[in-house]
N, C-alpha and C positions, 0 to 999 in steps of 0.2 A: 385907494390902497391896492386894489387888484391890478390896476394899470401899472403902478410903480413896480410891483413884484414881477409882472410880466416883462416889462422893459428890461429890468435887471437880469432876469433869466435869459432873455435874448442876447444881451451883451456877453454874459458868461458863456453861453453856447457858441456864439460867434468867435470868442477868444479861443475856446478849446478847438474849434474847427480850423482856425487859421494859424494858430501858434502866436497870436498877438496878445500881450498881457492886457487883462481887463482893468488894471489899476492905473493906466495912463490917464492923466487928468490935465486940464489946462494949467499953464505955468503961472507963476506969481506967488507961490506959497512962501511962508516966512523963512524956511530953511534955505531956499534959493537966495533970498536977500542977504542971508548971513554968510554966503559963500559956499555952502554945502550942496552945490549943484554942478553938473557938468553936462556936456553934450557928447554922445557917442555916435558912431555910424548907424546905430539902431534907433536913436532918438535921444531926447533930453531926459536926464535923471536928476531927481532931487532927493537928498537924504536928511539926516538930523544932525545938528551940531551937538557934540558932547564936550567932555573936558579935554580940550586939546586935540580932538579928533572929529572927523566927519564920518558918520555911519550910514551906510546904504544897505538896507535889508530887503530881500525879496526881489532880486533882479533875475528875470528869466534868462537862462543860458541855452535853453532848447525848447522846442515846441512841447506842449503838454502831451505826455505819452498815453493818450486815451483814445477810445474808439479804434480806428484802424491802426493806430500807432501803438496799441497795447502789445507788449512782448516784442516790439520791433526796436531796432537801433534808434538812438536819439536823432531827431531831425532839427534843422536850424529854426531858431525863433525868428519871427518876422519883425520888421521895424514897426514902431508905433508912432502915433501922432500925439502932439501935446507933450506934457512932461510926465514921466513915470514917477510916481511918488513911492520911493523905495523905503517904506516904513513898516513892512509886514514881517515881523520876526516870529511868526507862528507856523510856518510851513513845516510839516513832518510827513515823510513818505509813509505809506500804509504799513501799520504794525500794531500788534497788541502792546499795550504799555508794559515796559519792564520796570517795575516799581523800585527795584533795588539799585540798578547800575546806571541809569540814565538820568540826566538833569533837564527834564522836559520843560518847554516854555509855558505850559498850562496844565490843567488837571484832567484832561480827557483820558478816558480809560482805553480808548481805541482810536486810531487815526485811519481814516478811510479816503482821503483825498488823493487820488492818483496824479493830479496836476501838482507836482511837487519839485520839478527840476529848476530850482532857484538857488542863487548864491548871495552871499553877503560880502560887503567890502568895508574895511576900516582904513582910513587914510588921514595923515596929518592935514593934508589939503589936496583937493582935486586939481592940482596944477600940473606943470610939466617938469617936475624936479627929478624924474627918473630914479625913484627910490627902489631898493630891493623889494621883491614881491615874495610873500610867503603864502602858499595855497595849502590849506589844511583839509585833509580827508578823514572824516571821523570813523571810529570803530563801532562795534556792536554786533559782531558775528554775521554781518550782512543781513540781519533781521531787525535790528533795533538802532535807535539813535537818530540824531539830526544835527545839522550845522547850527541849529538855533538853540543849542544848549548854553546856558549862562556860563558854564565852566569853559566854554570855547570862545568867550568874548575876546576879540583881538585887539582891544584898546591899548593894553600895556605893551604888547609887542610893537604896535604901530607907533606909539608915542615915545617909549624909551628907546626903541631901535630905529626910529625914523624910517619905518617900513610901511608898505601897503600889505594888508592882510586880507585874504579871501578865504571864506569857508563855503562849502557846497553840500547840497543834498544829492543823493543818487538813489536810484530804485533799489529796493530791498527785497529779500526773500524771493518768492516765486516770480515776482514782477521783474526782477532784474538779473536773476542768477539761475534760472531753470532752463536746461537744454531741451528744447522742444523740436529739434531737427528730426528726431525719430518719428514724430507724429506728422510733421509736414516739412519736407526738405527746404521750403522757402524760409523756414525759421531757423535753419542751421546756424549755430553760433550764438543763439539767444542766451545761452548760459553765461556769456560774457557781456551782456548788455549793461549791467551795472558798471563794469569797467569802462565800457564805451561812454557811459554818461560822464564818468570822471574825466575821461580824455576829452570829451566835448567841452566840459567846463574849463579845462586847461587850454583848449583852443580858443575859447571865449576870452580868457585872460590874455593870451598872446595878442589877440586882435584889439582888445578894448582897455586893458589896464593902464595904458598911457594916459587915457582920459581921466584917470583917478590919481595921477601922480606917480605911477609905477613904471618900472623899466621892463618892457616885455622881453628883453634879452637877458634878464637876470631874475629868473623865476626859480624858487625853491619849493618843491612839493614835499609837504610834511604829512605823514600818515601815522596813525596809531592803531594797533591791532588790525582789524579788517582793512582799514585805510593803509596800513603798512604792508599787508599782504598784497593789496592792489598795486601799490607803487613798486613793490618787488616784481610783480607780474609785468608791469610796464617796462622794467629794465630788460625783459625778454622779448619785447616787441621791436620792430624795425626802427632804428634811429630814435631811441628814447630822448635824445637831446633836443628833438623837435618839440617835446612837451615841457621840459624843464632843464635848467642848467645844473641844478643840484637837487639832492634828495635826502630827506631825513626819515629814517625808518625806525619807528618806535614800537618795540614788542611785536616784530613781524619779520618775515623772511620768505625766501622762495620755497622753502620746504613745505610750507602750508598752502601753497598754490596747488590746486588739485591736479593730479595726473589725468590724462585722457581716460585711462582705464577706470579710475575712481568716478569720474563724471559719468561714464557709461553705466556704471553700477547704480548710481543715483537716478539716472534717467530711466533705467529699466524698472526701478522700484517705485517710480512716481505714480501715484494712484489715479491717473487719468489716461485714458486710451483714445480719446477723441478731442482734438484741439478745439473743435467748434463748441464742445461742452465747456471747456476751460474759458474760452473767450466770452461765453454767455454768462458766466458766473458773476455775481456781484462782488465788490471788493471784500465784503465780509465773508462771503463764501470762499473766496480764494485764500483769505487768511486762515480760515478754519481748515482748509485742505492743506495749507502749509504746515500747520501744527501737527496734522496727522502724518505728514511726510517726515518731519523732524523726529517724531516719536519713534519712527522705525529704526533710527540710529541712536541707541540709548546713551545715557550718561553725558559727560562733558563733551565727548566727541560729537554727539548728536546735536547738542545745543549750539556749540561753538564752531563747528566745522562743516555743517551740512551745505551751506551756501558759500560761494566765494569764486574767485577767478580760477580758470583752468587752462591747461595747455591744449589749445584747440588746433595747433599747427598752422593756423592762419593769422590770428592776431597775436596770441602768445605762442611763439614759435617752438620753444623747447624748454627744458629745465632752466630755471633762472640762473643757478650757479654755473651750469654748463655754458650758457650764453654769455654771462658776465666774465667768466674765466677766459673766454675766447675773445674778449674785448668789445662785446656788443655795446657796453655802456662806457666806453673809454673816455667819452667827453663829459661825463657826469660826475661831479663831486659827491661823495657819500659820507653821511654820518649815520651810524646805526647803533642801537643798544637795546638792553632789556632791563627789567626790574628783577631784583635778586630772587624774589619769591613769587614769581608770576602766577603759578597755578593755584596758590593758596586763595586767590581771589574767588575761585569758583566754589570754595567750600566754607567761606567765612560766615555766612548768614544762616546756614542750615545746621540742624542738630546732627552732630557727628559728621559734619560735612567734609572736613579735611580728610578724615579716614576713608570716606566714600570716594573722594577724588583720588587718593593714593591707591585705592584698590583697583583703579583702572590702568595702573602702570603695566605696560606690555613692551618688553624689549624687542628691537628688530631681530629677525631670525639670525642675522649674522653674528649677533652678540649673545644669543640664548645660551650657548654652552659655557659662557663666562659670567653668567648672572651672579653666581656666588662671589666671585672675585670682585666684580664691579660693585656689588652691594656692600662688600666689606670696606672698600675705599670710601664710599659715601657715608658709611656709618661710623667712621673714625671719630668724628666730633659731633655726631648728631644722633638723635633717637631714631628708631626704626621708621616712625611715621615721617619725621622731617627728612630722613634720607630718601624715602620713596618720593616725597614731594619735590625734593631737589633734583632727583633723577628725571622726573617728568618735565620740570622746567628746562633742564638742560637738553633733553631729547627734542622737545617741541620748539623751543625758542632760543635759548642762549647759544647752544653749539651751532645750529644752522646759521645764526646771525654772525658768529665769528667766521664761519666758512665763507659767507657772502662777503664779509669784510676782507678776508685774505684774498679772495678771488679778485675783488675790485682794486685792492692795493697794488696789484701788479701793474695797473694802468694809470691810477689816479690816487692822489692823497685821500686817504680814508680815515675816518675817526670813529672810535668805538667808546661807548660808555656803559656803565652798570649803575643803576639807581639803587642805593642801599638804605637810605633813610626810611625808618618805619615808625608809625605811631606807637608810643609806649604800651597802649592797651589794644593794639591791633594784632593781626596774625602774620605780620611781616611786611616787606616791601612788595606789595601785591601788584598784579596787573592793573594798569591805569594810574598808579600812584604818582607817576611823574607829571601827569597832565596839569594838575593845579599849579605846579611850580613853573613849567615851561610857558604856560599862558599868563602866569602872574595873577590868576583869579583866586587862588587858594580856596577853591570850592571842592570839598572832599566827598562828593557824591560817590557812593559805592565803595568807600574805603573805611572800614571799621576803625573807630578811634581817631579818625583824622580831625574832625571838628574839635574834639576835646584837646588834642595836641596843639591845635592852632590857638585856642584860648589860653593855653598854659605857656606857649613859647612863640608868640606871634613875631617878635623882633628877629629871632634867629631863622624862623621859617621864611620870613619875608626876605631876609638877606640871601638865603639859599635860592629862593625864587628869582631874585634880581640877577644872581650869578648865572642861572640857566637862561633867563631871557637874554642877557648879554651874549651868552655863547651861541644861542640859536640865531639871533639876529646878526651876529658877527659872521657866522657861517653863511647865512643868506647873502650877506653883502660881499664877502671876500672869498668864501670857500675855506676859511680858517676860523674855527670856533674860538680861538684864543687871540685873534687879532685885535678885538675890542674888549678891553677889560676895565670897565668903570668900577667894578667891585673886585677886590683882590681875590684871586684864586690861582691854583697852580698852572704852570704851562701845560699844554695838551698836545703832545707830539702825535704825528700820524701813526696809524696802526700798521706795523710791518712785522712779518715773521723774520726771525723767531722771537723777537722781543715782545710784540703784541701789547704795547702800552695802551692802557684803558683808563678813562676818567671814571672815578668812583664818586658819584654824587651822594654826599652825606654832609653832616655838619661836623667839621669842615670838609669840603671836597678835597680829594687827593688823587694822585695817579698811582697806578700799580702796573707792573709788568706781568702779563699773562696770569691774571687772578684765577685761582683754582685751576691752574693749568693741568695738574695731574688728572683731575676729573674730566676736563675737556678732552684730553688725549684718549680717554677710555672709549670714546665714541668714534675714533678715527676709521674703524672698519665698517661703520654703518653708513649706508648710502645717503639717507636723509635728503634726497633730491627733490621729491615732490610727494604730496599727500596721496597715499593709496592704502586705505584700510582693508 
């Protein structure tokens, strides 16, 4: 027994040291015999056959970010011998469990394995069919979540849309988004290492997705919340078209990408003054330090906005809207949208939670003198509480999203949506509510009243989901979300000013020109260019 444990430990240690996956095994397993196997330039890979799809889970796309690689940019993974059995769907980057909003693969209360840079692939067949590729980057405030959540299962997108779907983990919290250059100049830029992880995964896709039946020249990056903020930041890097041909930004925008000034404030407040001390900490100690740091920025802003990509001037060159308006992403098709009641998500499970969230509303200084007039417009058909929540949603997510859409529409066809369906017993069309529909999983984790609504109205909710799956996969294939309509829905024209046509996802879906345009226009004088609290 002792000898077995020792050998296993040595293999794991060698894998961590070299960047070679420890799960590579001799070939000949049953999944390979059923055709769910392929060979890449890194080595052979076998997966699992499902209902019309082959699933590969736990493929390393970068070397384990441990030891000397901790807090460093991702490094290439080394080739392996034998066949990598890609059947591990349990990888979760270090985090304390968020019991309300995430759909974890198991019941652990804390995740402490820093060797977590793995991705998953769903494909109808690992052949050479050159299918469109959808790469999903999960949300979770850059502190929570994983590609291995059941609600992110890519099977329906892959089978219904005849697409290859990829989901990926990236480093979270202090491990991926803490700027340590002030402690040691050689770590300058570490505050964007989580973004570099995502870009490394996209580079892996470009190099290897053809071996899984995908077209490396037709990649669509899809992100929600933090994943959407990250894709927005990538639009401000040099030549974003080298990463993806199209982008879907769900509940995110460039205005939530940190300004350099905001990142400096966070770095100055970080409760560590010696990098050697931080490097010597255990994973659990780093997580405890992380929670201490987050607590210094109270309320929704502290929990949701402490970590994330920032304008470092080297990788992310400038404000996203500024770069996009100048044509930096002119070769990228864009689909972007928000949920009607985004910020209600953060107050739905706490006593008097909505009122506490609304209490954090703070208008930009440019609009402060007009607060009463702006508030009166929002209160026209709403209660004071609902008006404050709507103002927060518009300020943080909806209005910046429409600005990004308008900027990109000068160069490329751009499509905008608003998700309006809400559970009858919920608190609105909250943040994350579109995810169960666009993946087709109909798993309502973190959405009050969602499961009850599904039990009562499964047929209509399934139809809405099918319509969204068709739209997302059509966009991934052609750049036009209305090109493939196997389930009837309205036409979806591109977003152009002044008309601003928007798809309203509801039962039934419909389009509207400049929905709530009078409220959108109230924010015209506010910069909303990058996050700076």
